[in-house]
C-alpha positions in Angstrom: 152.9 92.2 116.3 153.3 88.3 115.8 150.6 85.9 115.8 151.9 84.4 119.0 152.3 88.2 120.5 148.6 89.0 119.2 147.3 85.6 120.5 148.8 86.4 123.9 146.9 90.1 123.9 143.8 88.9 122.6 143.4 86.4 125.9 144.4 88.3 128.4 142.5 91.1 127.7 144.9 94.0 127.1 143.6 94.5 123.1 143.4 98.4 123.4 141.0 100.9 120.7 143.2 101.0 118.4 143.6 97.3 117.9 141.2 95.1 115.9 137.8 95.9 116.7 136.6 92.4 114.9 138.5 90.4 117.7 135.5 89.0 120.8 136.9 88.5 124.0 136.1 84.7 124.4 133.5 83.9 126.9 134.1 82.1 130.1 132.2 78.3 129.6 131.1 76.1 132.0 131.4 77.3 135.6 129.9 76.5 138.8 130.9 80.1 140.3 129.9 83.2 138.2 132.8 85.5 137.5 130.0 88.0 136.9 128.1 87.9 139.9 131.2 87.6 141.7 132.4 91.1 140.5 129.4 92.4 141.5 129.4 91.2 145.0 126.2 88.7 144.9 125.8 85.2 145.2 128.2 83.7 142.9 127.6 80.0 143.0 124.8 78.3 140.5 123.0 75.7 141.9 122.4 72.6 139.6 119.0 71.5 139.2 120.1 68.2 138.3 123.1 66.7 139.8 123.5 64.2 136.6 122.9 66.8 134.3 125.5 69.1 132.5 126.6 72.6 133.8 126.5 74.3 130.5 127.2 78.2 131.2 128.4 81.3 129.4 129.7 84.8 130.5 131.9 87.5 129.5 132.7 88.3 133.1 131.7 91.4 133.5 127.9 92.0 132.1 125.8 88.8 132.2 125.4 85.2 132.6 123.9 82.7 131.2 122.8 78.9 132.5 121.4 75.2 131.4 118.6 75.6 133.6 118.2 71.5 133.3 118.2 68.4 130.7 116.7 69.4 127.5 112.9 67.9 127.4 111.0 66.0 124.0 108.7 68.4 122.5 105.4 68.6 122.8 105.4 66.4 125.9 102.1 64.6 125.7 102.0 61.1 125.3 99.7 61.5 122.7 101.6 63.3 120.3 103.8 60.0 119.3 107.4 59.9 118.7 108.5 63.5 117.8 111.9 65.3 116.5 112.3 68.0 118.5 113.3 68.8 122.0 113.2 72.5 124.2 116.3 73.5 126.4 115.5 76.4 129.0 118.2 79.0 130.1 118.5 81.8 132.9 120.3 84.8 132.2 121.2 87.7 133.8 122.4 91.0 132.0 123.4 94.2 133.4 122.2 95.9 130.1 118.6 94.3 130.3 117.9 95.1 133.9 119.0 98.8 133.4 116.4 98.9 130.6 113.6 96.4 132.6 110.9 98.2 135.2 109.7 94.8 135.9 111.2 91.5 136.8 112.6 89.1 139.6 115.0 90.9 141.3 118.1 89.3 142.2 120.0 92.0 144.2 122.8 93.5 142.7 123.1 91.2 139.7 120.2 92.6 137.6 117.0 90.4 137.0 116.7 86.8 136.2 115.1 85.9 132.3 114.1 82.9 131.2 114.4 81.8 127.6 113.5 78.5 126.0 114.8 77.4 122.9 112.9 74.8 120.4 115.5 72.3 119.3 114.5 71.1 115.6 116.2 67.5 115.2 118.4 67.6 117.8 121.2 64.8 118.1 118.9 62.0 120.6 121.7 62.0 123.4 124.8 61.8 124.8 128.2 63.6 123.6 126.3 64.9 120.3 123.3 66.5 122.2 125.9 68.0 124.4 127.9 69.6 121.6 124.6 70.9 120.2 123.5 72.5 123.8 127.0 74.1 123.8 126.8 75.6 120.6 123.8 76.9 121.6 124.9 78.5 124.6 127.4 79.9 122.8 124.7 81.5 120.1 122.5 82.8 123.0 125.8 84.5 124.7 126.6 86.1 121.3 123.2 87.5 121.4 123.4 88.6 124.6 126.3 90.4 124.0 124.7 92.0 121.2 121.6 93.3 122.4 121.5 93.3 125.8 118.4 90.9 126.3 117.2 87.8 124.5 113.4 87.3 123.5 111.6 84.6 125.5 110.9 82.4 122.7 113.6 80.5 120.1 114.1 78.1 117.5 117.7 76.5 116.8 118.6 74.3 113.9 121.9 73.2 114.9 123.6 76.2 112.9 121.0 79.4 113.1 118.7 80.9 116.2 115.6 82.0 114.6 113.1 84.3 117.2 109.9 82.6 117.7 106.8 85.4 117.2 
């Protein structure tokens, strides 16, 4: 199989069990219509909390979706703390794997349970395109974690490279 044939099969989803197990299916990115929810027959339009903010979202199209809830905020937010080098970013996600293992949560009908994760951003870019790329990298990292574990912890820290679970 040539490289171009391999890429074609990789991105069309036709790799079989005998092909490379190391190849991961790419995530669907920054959608307003959720392919995961649409496939499950539930509400599939994602609402924006802030029209000026970015739509940062991820899904495998099958078992989960992840959405940035709103723009990041400086952390800690109290004025008395002075200038800080940290921000927080809040994400919502639905994972079919987590829904099967949960006993309680906010039901979203046929699409499992809505969960929230907050990430403390250590020394993020101040604003603009560099901050958006930072959030995109974070969304990719969280989506990979959902794919591996089926669910996320409630709080993490992100240094731009690695995601650390906060006890």
